[in-house]
PyMOL Python script that loads the backbone (N, CA, C, O; Angstrom):
from pymol import cmd

cmd.read_pdbstr("""\
ATOM      1  N   MET A   1      84.110  93.026  94.147  1.00  0.00           N
ATOM      2  CA  MET A   1      83.663  94.252  93.472  1.00  0.00           C
ATOM      3  C   MET A   1      84.388  95.258  94.503  1.00  0.00           C
ATOM      4  O   MET A   1      85.417  95.826  94.137  1.00  0.00           O
ATOM      5  N   TYR A   2      83.901  95.465  95.690  1.00  0.00           N
ATOM      6  CA  TYR A   2      84.311  96.447  96.730  1.00  0.00           C
ATOM      7  C   TYR A   2      85.629  96.649  96.669  1.00  0.00           C
ATOM      8  O   TYR A   2      86.137  97.718  96.328  1.00  0.00           O
ATOM      9  N   TRP A   3      86.282  95.579  97.012  1.00  0.00           N
ATOM     10  CA  TRP A   3      87.857  95.568  97.077  1.00  0.00           C
ATOM     11  C   TRP A   3      88.591  96.008  95.794  1.00  0.00           C
ATOM     12  O   TRP A   3      89.704  96.532  95.767  1.00  0.00           O
ATOM     13  N   GLY A   4      87.945  95.769  94.918  1.00  0.00           N
ATOM     14  CA  GLY A   4      88.334  96.212  93.333  1.00  0.00           C
ATOM     15  C   GLY A   4      88.394  97.832  93.620  1.00  0.00           C
ATOM     16  O   GLY A   4      89.469  98.429  93.683  1.00  0.00           O
ATOM     17  N   TRP A   5      87.353  98.356  93.756  1.00  0.00           N
ATOM     18  CA  TRP A   5      87.164  99.810  94.078  1.00  0.00           C
ATOM     19  C   TRP A   5      88.127 100.511  94.841  1.00  0.00           C
ATOM     20  O   TRP A   5      88.722 101.531  94.496  1.00  0.00           O
ATOM     21  N   VAL A   6      88.229  99.931  95.834  1.00  0.00           N
ATOM     22  CA  VAL A   6      89.220 100.522  97.001  1.00  0.00           C
ATOM     23  C   VAL A   6      90.645 100.330  96.517  1.00  0.00           C
ATOM     24  O   VAL A   6      91.405 101.298  96.520  1.00  0.00           O
ATOM     25  N   TYR A   7      91.067  99.100  96.088  1.00  0.00           N
ATOM     26  CA  TYR A   7      92.433  98.939  95.546  1.00  0.00           C
ATOM     27  C   TYR A   7      92.396 100.165  94.405  1.00  0.00           C
ATOM     28  O   TYR A   7      93.209 101.074  94.574  1.00  0.00           O
ATOM     29  N   SER A   8      91.626 100.228  93.417  1.00  0.00           N
ATOM     30  CA  SER A   8      91.871 101.084  92.233  1.00  0.00           C
ATOM     31  C   SER A   8      91.906 102.356  92.624  1.00  0.00           C
ATOM     32  O   SER A   8      92.667 103.057  91.957  1.00  0.00           O
ATOM     33  N   SER A   9      91.235 102.970  93.630  1.00  0.00           N
ATOM     34  CA  SER A   9      91.433 104.386  94.222  1.00  0.00           C
ATOM     35  C   SER A   9      92.634 104.455  94.883  1.00  0.00           C
ATOM     36  O   SER A   9      93.323 105.453  94.672  1.00  0.00           O
ATOM     37  N   TYR A  10      93.032 103.621  95.629  1.00  0.00           N
ATOM     38  CA  TYR A  10      94.389 104.019  96.249  1.00  0.00           C
ATOM     39  C   TYR A  10      95.527 103.840  95.178  1.00  0.00           C
ATOM     40  O   TYR A  10      96.313 104.723  94.834  1.00  0.00           O
ATOM     41  N   ALA A  11      95.487 102.602  94.728  1.00  0.00           N
ATOM     42  CA  ALA A  11      96.736 102.452  93.755  1.00  0.00           C
ATOM     43  C   ALA A  11      96.756 103.819  92.676  1.00  0.00           C
ATOM     44  O   ALA A  11      97.832 104.373  92.451  1.00  0.00           O
ATOM     45  N   ASN A  12      95.608 104.258  92.099  1.00  0.00           N
ATOM     46  CA  ASN A  12      95.654 105.687  91.373  1.00  0.00           C
ATOM     47  C   ASN A  12      96.285 106.951  92.129  1.00  0.00           C
ATOM     48  O   ASN A  12      97.057 107.734  91.576  1.00  0.00           O
ATOM     49  N   TRP A  13      95.942 107.035  93.207  1.00  0.00           N
ATOM     50  CA  TRP A  13      96.351 108.128  94.246  1.00  0.00           C
ATOM     51  C   TRP A  13      98.091 107.692  94.373  1.00  0.00           C
ATOM     52  O   TRP A  13      98.903 108.579  94.112  1.00  0.00           O
ATOM     53  N   LEU A  14      98.499 106.574  94.701  1.00  0.00           N
ATOM     54  CA  LEU A  14      99.846 106.375  95.179  1.00  0.00           C
ATOM     55  C   LEU A  14     100.641 106.381  93.466  1.00  0.00           C
ATOM     56  O   LEU A  14     101.703 106.997  93.378  1.00  0.00           O
ATOM     57  N   GLY A  15     100.191 105.826  92.439  1.00  0.00           N
ATOM     58  CA  GLY A  15     100.794 105.958  91.143  1.00  0.00           C
ATOM     59  C   GLY A  15     101.039 107.458  90.750  1.00  0.00           C
ATOM     60  O   GLY A  15     102.080 107.798  90.187  1.00  0.00           O
ATOM     61  N   CYS A  16     100.047 108.332  91.065  1.00  0.00           N
ATOM     62  CA  CYS A  16      99.968 109.700  90.905  1.00  0.00           C
ATOM     63  C   CYS A  16     100.894 110.393  91.557  1.00  0.00           C
ATOM     64  O   CYS A  16     101.618 111.196  90.968  1.00  0.00           O
ATOM     65  N   LEU A  17     100.973 110.164  92.834  1.00  0.00           N
ATOM     66  CA  LEU A  17     101.786 110.742  93.853  1.00  0.00           C
ATOM     67  C   LEU A  17     103.231 110.624  93.571  1.00  0.00           C
ATOM     68  O   LEU A  17     104.043 111.549  93.568  1.00  0.00           O
ATOM     69  N   ILE A  18     103.467 109.297  93.319  1.00  0.00           N
ATOM     70  CA  ILE A  18     104.734 108.840  93.033  1.00  0.00           C
ATOM     71  C   ILE A  18     105.448 109.541  91.925  1.00  0.00           C
ATOM     72  O   ILE A  18     106.602 109.969  91.928  1.00  0.00           O
ATOM     73  N   GLY A  19     104.461 109.584  90.884  1.00  0.00           N
ATOM     74  CA  GLY A  19     104.761 110.111  89.604  1.00  0.00           C
ATOM     75  C   GLY A  19     105.210 111.648  89.668  1.00  0.00           C
ATOM     76  O   GLY A  19     106.172 112.158  89.094  1.00  0.00           O
ATOM     77  N   ALA A  20     104.191 112.310  90.585  1.00  0.00           N
ATOM     78  CA  ALA A  20     104.587 113.925  90.895  1.00  0.00           C
ATOM     79  C   ALA A  20     105.884 113.937  91.503  1.00  0.00           C
ATOM     80  O   ALA A  20     106.702 114.749  91.072  1.00  0.00           O
ATOM     81  N   PHE A  21     106.244 113.062  92.563  1.00  0.00           N
ATOM     82  CA  PHE A  21     107.470 113.294  93.434  1.00  0.00           C
ATOM     83  C   PHE A  21     108.577 112.878  92.622  1.00  0.00           C
ATOM     84  O   PHE A  21     109.559 113.584  92.855  1.00  0.00           O
ATOM     85  N   ALA A  22     108.798 111.949  91.709  1.00  0.00           N
ATOM     86  CA  ALA A  22     109.773 111.527  90.983  1.00  0.00           C
ATOM     87  C   ALA A  22     109.972 112.163  89.441  1.00  0.00           C
ATOM     88  O   ALA A  22     110.966 112.109  88.718  1.00  0.00           O
ATOM     89  N   GLY A  23     108.770 112.735  89.220  1.00  0.00           N
ATOM     90  CA  GLY A  23     108.817 113.161  87.908  1.00  0.00           C
ATOM     91  C   GLY A  23     108.828 112.553  86.787  1.00  0.00           C
ATOM     92  O   GLY A  23     109.422 112.862  85.754  1.00  0.00           O
ATOM     93  N   ALA A  24     107.955 111.411  87.071  1.00  0.00           N
ATOM     94  CA  ALA A  24     107.786 110.253  85.995  1.00  0.00           C
ATOM     95  C   ALA A  24     106.593 110.665  85.140  1.00  0.00           C
ATOM     96  O   ALA A  24     105.524 111.001  85.651  1.00  0.00           O
ATOM     97  N   GLY A  25     106.787 110.634  83.937  1.00  0.00           N
ATOM     98  CA  GLY A  25     105.790 111.212  83.053  1.00  0.00           C
ATOM     99  C   GLY A  25     105.687 110.395  81.866  1.00  0.00           C
ATOM    100  O   GLY A  25     105.142 110.889  80.879  1.00  0.00           O
ATOM    101  N   GLN A  26     106.095 109.318  81.826  1.00  0.00           N
ATOM    102  CA  GLN A  26     105.971 108.315  80.523  1.00  0.00           C
ATOM    103  C   GLN A  26     104.452 107.862  80.295  1.00  0.00           C
ATOM    104  O   GLN A  26     104.024 107.702  79.152  1.00  0.00           O
ATOM    105  N   MET A  27     103.753 107.686  81.285  1.00  0.00           N
ATOM    106  CA  MET A  27     102.459 107.251  81.512  1.00  0.00           C
ATOM    107  C   MET A  27     101.316 108.560  81.209  1.00  0.00           C
ATOM    108  O   MET A  27     100.141 108.445  80.860  1.00  0.00           O
ATOM    109  N   THR A  28     101.870 109.454  81.395  1.00  0.00           N
ATOM    110  CA  THR A  28     100.870 110.681  81.506  1.00  0.00           C
ATOM    111  C   THR A  28     101.700 111.703  80.798  1.00  0.00           C
ATOM    112  O   THR A  28     102.318 112.467  81.539  1.00  0.00           O
ATOM    113  N   PRO A  29     101.819 111.847  79.672  1.00  0.00           N
ATOM    114  CA  PRO A  29     102.528 112.721  78.701  1.00  0.00           C
ATOM    115  C   PRO A  29     101.866 113.983  78.651  1.00  0.00           C
ATOM    116  O   PRO A  29     102.519 115.023  78.742  1.00  0.00           O
ATOM    117  N   LEU A  30     100.811 113.983  78.536  1.00  0.00           N
ATOM    118  CA  LEU A  30     100.059 115.210  78.539  1.00  0.00           C
ATOM    119  C   LEU A  30     100.024 116.344  79.905  1.00  0.00           C
ATOM    120  O   LEU A  30      99.753 117.544  79.881  1.00  0.00           O
ATOM    121  N   ALA A  31     100.363 115.566  80.945  1.00  0.00           N
ATOM    122  CA  ALA A  31     100.243 116.221  82.144  1.00  0.00           C
ATOM    123  C   ALA A  31     101.530 116.550  82.556  1.00  0.00           C
ATOM    124  O   ALA A  31     101.709 117.521  83.292  1.00  0.00           O
ATOM    125  N   SER A  32     102.608 115.729  82.096  1.00  0.00           N
ATOM    126  CA  SER A  32     104.259 115.958  82.283  1.00  0.00           C
ATOM    127  C   SER A  32     104.874 116.833  81.377  1.00  0.00           C
ATOM    128  O   SER A  32     105.961 117.335  81.661  1.00  0.00           O
ATOM    129  N   SER A  33     104.173 117.130  80.076  1.00  0.00           N
ATOM    130  CA  SER A  33     104.948 117.844  79.079  1.00  0.00           C
ATOM    131  C   SER A  33     106.204 117.047  78.602  1.00  0.00           C
ATOM    132  O   SER A  33     107.169 117.637  78.117  1.00  0.00           O
ATOM    133  N   GLY A  34     106.172 115.854  78.735  1.00  0.00           N
ATOM    134  CA  GLY A  34     107.464 115.165  78.196  1.00  0.00           C
ATOM    135  C   GLY A  34     108.389 114.870  79.162  1.00  0.00           C
ATOM    136  O   GLY A  34     109.347 114.229  78.732  1.00  0.00           O
ATOM    137  N   VAL A  35     108.411 115.170  80.494  1.00  0.00           N
ATOM    138  CA  VAL A  35     109.445 115.050  81.362  1.00  0.00           C
ATOM    139  C   VAL A  35     109.586 113.422  81.642  1.00  0.00           C
ATOM    140  O   VAL A  35     108.551 112.756  81.648  1.00  0.00           O
ATOM    141  N   LYS A  36     110.566 112.930  81.818  1.00  0.00           N
ATOM    142  CA  LYS A  36     110.749 111.583  82.207  1.00  0.00           C
ATOM    143  C   LYS A  36     111.855 111.312  83.571  1.00  0.00           C
ATOM    144  O   LYS A  36     112.893 111.929  83.808  1.00  0.00           O
ATOM    145  N   ALA A  37     111.394 110.465  84.153  1.00  0.00           N
ATOM    146  CA  ALA A  37     112.255 110.081  85.412  1.00  0.00           C
ATOM    147  C   ALA A  37     113.208 108.880  85.208  1.00  0.00           C
ATOM    148  O   ALA A  37     113.512 108.351  84.139  1.00  0.00           O
ATOM    149  N   ASP A  38     113.604 108.568  86.425  1.00  0.00           N
ATOM    150  CA  ASP A  38     114.517 107.073  86.346  1.00  0.00           C
ATOM    151  C   ASP A  38     113.670 106.117  86.059  1.00  0.00           C
ATOM    152  O   ASP A  38     112.449 106.212  86.175  1.00  0.00           O
ATOM    153  N   THR A  39     114.308 105.109  85.653  1.00  0.00           N
ATOM    154  CA  THR A  39     113.575 103.765  85.187  1.00  0.00           C
ATOM    155  C   THR A  39     112.825 103.230  86.229  1.00  0.00           C
ATOM    156  O   THR A  39     111.679 102.871  85.958  1.00  0.00           O
ATOM    157  N   TRP A  40     113.251 103.099  87.408  1.00  0.00           N
ATOM    158  CA  TRP A  40     112.473 102.575  88.455  1.00  0.00           C
ATOM    159  C   TRP A  40     111.285 103.337  88.808  1.00  0.00           C
ATOM    160  O   TRP A  40     110.319 102.684  89.202  1.00  0.00           O
ATOM    161  N   ALA A  41     111.193 104.496  88.743  1.00  0.00           N
ATOM    162  CA  ALA A  41     110.215 105.638  88.840  1.00  0.00           C
ATOM    163  C   ALA A  41     109.051 105.498  87.789  1.00  0.00           C
ATOM    164  O   ALA A  41     107.895 105.438  88.208  1.00  0.00           O
ATOM    165  N   GLU A  42     109.293 105.446  86.545  1.00  0.00           N
ATOM    166  CA  GLU A  42     108.462 105.156  85.422  1.00  0.00           C
ATOM    167  C   GLU A  42     107.925 103.930  85.482  1.00  0.00           C
ATOM    168  O   GLU A  42     106.710 103.872  85.292  1.00  0.00           O
ATOM    169  N   ALA A  43     108.752 102.510  85.786  1.00  0.00           N
ATOM    170  CA  ALA A  43     108.000 101.311  85.839  1.00  0.00           C
ATOM    171  C   ALA A  43     107.057 101.203  87.166  1.00  0.00           C
ATOM    172  O   ALA A  43     106.134 100.398  87.285  1.00  0.00           O
ATOM    173  N   THR A  44     107.412 102.052  88.029  1.00  0.00           N
ATOM    174  CA  THR A  44     106.452 101.712  89.260  1.00  0.00           C
ATOM    175  C   THR A  44     105.234 102.279  89.049  1.00  0.00           C
ATOM    176  O   THR A  44     104.207 101.628  89.245  1.00  0.00           O
ATOM    177  N   VAL A  45     105.211 103.620  88.605  1.00  0.00           N
ATOM    178  CA  VAL A  45     104.119 104.174  87.933  1.00  0.00           C
ATOM    179  C   VAL A  45     103.481 103.393  86.621  1.00  0.00           C
ATOM    180  O   VAL A  45     102.290 103.461  86.320  1.00  0.00           O
ATOM    181  N   ALA A  46     104.112 102.916  86.159  1.00  0.00           N
ATOM    182  CA  ALA A  46     103.342 102.177  84.845  1.00  0.00           C
ATOM    183  C   ALA A  46     102.669 101.077  85.389  1.00  0.00           C
ATOM    184  O   ALA A  46     101.477 100.984  85.097  1.00  0.00           O
ATOM    185  N   VAL A  47     103.250 100.066  86.244  1.00  0.00           N
ATOM    186  CA  VAL A  47     102.575  98.970  86.901  1.00  0.00           C
ATOM    187  C   VAL A  47     101.488  99.507  87.826  1.00  0.00           C
ATOM    188  O   VAL A  47     100.423  98.890  87.854  1.00  0.00           O
ATOM    189  N   LEU A  48     101.649 100.615  88.602  1.00  0.00           N
ATOM    190  CA  LEU A  48     100.354 100.908  89.306  1.00  0.00           C
ATOM    191  C   LEU A  48      99.189 101.314  88.350  1.00  0.00           C
ATOM    192  O   LEU A  48      98.103 100.763  88.526  1.00  0.00           O
ATOM    193  N   LEU A  49      99.302 102.073  87.530  1.00  0.00           N
ATOM    194  CA  LEU A  49      98.310 102.962  86.568  1.00  0.00           C
ATOM    195  C   LEU A  49      97.780 101.727  85.721  1.00  0.00           C
ATOM    196  O   LEU A  49      96.561 101.632  85.583  1.00  0.00           O
ATOM    197  N   ILE A  50      98.571 100.821  85.170  1.00  0.00           N
ATOM    198  CA  ILE A  50      98.019  99.708  84.490  1.00  0.00           C
ATOM    199  C   ILE A  50      97.192  98.726  85.310  1.00  0.00           C
ATOM    200  O   ILE A  50      96.142  98.238  84.893  1.00  0.00           O
ATOM    201  N   SER A  51      97.652  98.500  86.339  1.00  0.00           N
ATOM    202  CA  SER A  51      96.630  97.755  87.291  1.00  0.00           C
ATOM    203  C   SER A  51      95.519  98.312  87.578  1.00  0.00           C
ATOM    204  O   SER A  51      94.487  97.643  87.526  1.00  0.00           O
ATOM    205  N   VAL A  52      95.498  99.564  87.919  1.00  0.00           N
ATOM    206  CA  VAL A  52      94.321 100.412  88.052  1.00  0.00           C
ATOM    207  C   VAL A  52      93.208 100.310  87.055  1.00  0.00           C
ATOM    208  O   VAL A  52      92.003 100.183  87.275  1.00  0.00           O
ATOM    209  N   ALA A  53      93.817 100.386  85.967  1.00  0.00           N
ATOM    210  CA  ALA A  53      92.871 100.216  84.595  1.00  0.00           C
ATOM    211  C   ALA A  53      92.169  98.942  84.739  1.00  0.00           C
ATOM    212  O   ALA A  53      90.941  98.868  84.776  1.00  0.00           O
ATOM    213  N   ILE A  54      93.081  97.783  84.832  1.00  0.00           N
ATOM    214  CA  ILE A  54      92.546  96.422  84.884  1.00  0.00           C
ATOM    215  C   ILE A  54      91.457  95.970  85.996  1.00  0.00           C
ATOM    216  O   ILE A  54      90.484  95.226  85.868  1.00  0.00           O
ATOM    217  N   THR A  55      91.909  96.619  87.055  1.00  0.00           N
ATOM    218  CA  THR A  55      91.014  96.506  88.151  1.00  0.00           C
ATOM    219  C   THR A  55      89.662  97.316  88.085  1.00  0.00           C
ATOM    220  O   THR A  55      88.615  96.805  88.483  1.00  0.00           O
ATOM    221  N   SER A  56      89.710  98.499  87.611  1.00  0.00           N
ATOM    222  CA  SER A  56      88.715  99.133  87.332  1.00  0.00           C
ATOM    223  C   SER A  56      87.466  98.586  86.321  1.00  0.00           C
ATOM    224  O   SER A  56      86.246  98.678  86.454  1.00  0.00           O
ATOM    225  N   LEU A  57      88.186  98.056  85.392  1.00  0.00           N
ATOM    226  CA  LEU A  57      87.368  97.466  84.436  1.00  0.00           C
ATOM    227  C   LEU A  57      86.621  96.333  84.881  1.00  0.00           C
ATOM    228  O   LEU A  57      85.460  96.079  84.560  1.00  0.00           O
ATOM    229  N   VAL A  58      87.438  95.594  85.723  1.00  0.00           N
ATOM    230  CA  VAL A  58      86.642  94.242  86.350  1.00  0.00           C
ATOM    231  C   VAL A  58      85.682  94.533  87.492  1.00  0.00           C
ATOM    232  O   VAL A  58      84.758  93.793  87.830  1.00  0.00           O
ATOM    233  N   ALA A  59      86.021  95.748  88.073  1.00  0.00           N
ATOM    234  CA  ALA A  59      84.847  96.238  89.157  1.00  0.00           C
ATOM    235  C   ALA A  59      83.861  96.830  88.486  1.00  0.00           C
ATOM    236  O   ALA A  59      82.770  96.739  89.050  1.00  0.00           O
ATOM    237  N   VAL A  60      83.871  97.437  87.418  1.00  0.00           N
ATOM    238  CA  VAL A  60      82.824  97.968  86.637  1.00  0.00           C
ATOM    239  C   VAL A  60      81.848  96.602  86.132  1.00  0.00           C
ATOM    240  O   VAL A  60      80.641  96.478  86.342  1.00  0.00           O
ATOM    241  N   ALA A  61      82.617  95.776  85.517  1.00  0.00           N
ATOM    242  CA  ALA A  61      81.804  94.715  84.930  1.00  0.00           C
ATOM    243  C   ALA A  61      81.114  93.981  86.168  1.00  0.00           C
ATOM    244  O   ALA A  61      79.994  93.477  86.080  1.00  0.00           O
ATOM    245  N   LEU A  62      81.811  93.970  87.216  1.00  0.00           N
ATOM    246  CA  LEU A  62      80.843  93.306  88.457  1.00  0.00           C
ATOM    247  C   LEU A  62      79.939  94.178  89.087  1.00  0.00           C
ATOM    248  O   LEU A  62      79.054  93.730  89.817  1.00  0.00           O
ATOM    249  N   SER A  63      80.083  95.467  88.863  1.00  0.00           N
ATOM    250  CA  SER A  63      78.921  96.301  89.380  1.00  0.00           C
ATOM    251  C   SER A  63      77.897  96.211  88.240  1.00  0.00           C
ATOM    252  O   SER A  63      76.781  95.958  88.692  1.00  0.00           O
ATOM    253  N   ILE A  64      77.918  96.321  87.087  1.00  0.00           N
ATOM    254  CA  ILE A  64      76.924  96.067  86.217  1.00  0.00           C
ATOM    255  C   ILE A  64      76.498  94.945  86.120  1.00  0.00           C
ATOM    256  O   ILE A  64      75.426  94.876  85.519  1.00  0.00           O
ATOM    257  N   TRP A  65      77.134  93.517  86.669  1.00  0.00           N
ATOM    258  CA  TRP A  65      76.588  92.094  86.611  1.00  0.00           C
ATOM    259  C   TRP A  65      75.581  92.136  87.864  1.00  0.00           C
ATOM    260  O   TRP A  65      74.566  91.440  87.876  1.00  0.00           O
ATOM    261  N   GLY A  66      75.904  92.938  88.845  1.00  0.00           N
ATOM    262  CA  GLY A  66      75.270  92.944  90.233  1.00  0.00           C
ATOM    263  C   GLY A  66      73.711  93.759  90.076  1.00  0.00           C
ATOM    264  O   GLY A  66      72.747  93.577  90.820  1.00  0.00           O
ATOM    265  N   LEU A  67      73.768  94.605  89.011  1.00  0.00           N
ATOM    266  CA  LEU A  67      72.655  95.408  88.873  1.00  0.00           C
ATOM    267  C   LEU A  67      71.668  94.728  87.836  1.00  0.00           C
ATOM    268  O   LEU A  67      70.751  95.404  87.370  1.00  0.00           O
ATOM    269  N   ARG A  68      71.827  93.473  87.485  1.00  0.00           N
ATOM    270  CA  ARG A  68      71.026  92.781  86.492  1.00  0.00           C
ATOM    271  C   ARG A  68      69.688  92.362  87.168  1.00  0.00           C
ATOM    272  O   ARG A  68      69.841  92.001  88.336  1.00  0.00           O
ATOM    273  N   ARG A  69      68.647  92.334  86.786  1.00  0.00           N
ATOM    274  CA  ARG A  69      67.462  91.892  87.330  1.00  0.00           C
ATOM    275  C   ARG A  69      67.203  90.219  87.015  1.00  0.00           C
ATOM    276  O   ARG A  69      67.292  89.612  85.948  1.00  0.00           O
ATOM    277  N   HIS A  70      66.887  89.788  88.225  1.00  0.00           N
ATOM    278  CA  HIS A  70      66.127  88.269  87.839  1.00  0.00           C
ATOM    279  C   HIS A  70      65.141  88.246  87.396  1.00  0.00           C
ATOM    280  O   HIS A  70      64.360  89.171  87.617  1.00  0.00           O
ATOM    281  N   ARG A  71      64.788  87.160  86.583  1.00  0.00           N
ATOM    282  CA  ARG A  71      63.424  86.865  86.125  1.00  0.00           C
ATOM    283  C   ARG A  71      62.901  85.771  87.005  1.00  0.00           C
ATOM    284  O   ARG A  71      63.539  84.752  87.268  1.00  0.00           O
ATOM    285  N   ALA A  72      61.771  86.031  87.417  1.00  0.00           N
ATOM    286  CA  ALA A  72      61.023  84.965  88.217  1.00  0.00           C
ATOM    287  C   ALA A  72      60.899  83.691  87.720  1.00  0.00           C
ATOM    288  O   ALA A  72      60.516  83.636  86.552  1.00  0.00           O
ATOM    289  N   ASN A  73      61.114  82.657  88.277  1.00  0.00           N
ATOM    290  CA  ASN A  73      60.971  81.121  87.858  1.00  0.00           C
ATOM    291  C   ASN A  73      59.487  81.010  87.381  1.00  0.00           C
ATOM    292  O   ASN A  73      58.653  81.485  88.152  1.00  0.00           O
ATOM    293  N   ASP A  74      59.101  80.525  86.375  1.00  0.00           N
ATOM    294  CA  ASP A  74      57.589  80.312  86.089  1.00  0.00           C
ATOM    295  C   ASP A  74      57.167  78.963  85.945  1.00  0.00           C
ATOM    296  O   ASP A  74      56.063  78.600  85.538  1.00  0.00           O
ATOM    297  N   ALA A  75      58.257  78.134  86.358  1.00  0.00           N
ATOM    298  CA  ALA A  75      58.076  76.489  86.368  1.00  0.00           C
ATOM    299  C   ALA A  75      57.313  76.030  87.479  1.00  0.00           C
ATOM    300  O   ALA A  75      57.093  74.827  87.623  1.00  0.00           O
TER     301      ALA A  75
END
""", "prot")
cmd.dss("prot")
cmd.show_as("cartoon", "prot")
cmd.util.cbc("prot")
cmd.orient("prot")
């Protein structure tokens, strides 16, 4: 869970940074006003941001799973 949050934080930062420098806007059309970059830049940003979404969902599920209460055994 911890490393999922760490990875998603840094991958999100890196994906946004690469997208800003390269002008990649396919994954963030509202922020980029429709600007598109080279294929390699768009693909790199897409892979990073999609992996952030998947990793974040797994980290959230693990966080919620860790917060559940255990019932005492009555046996």
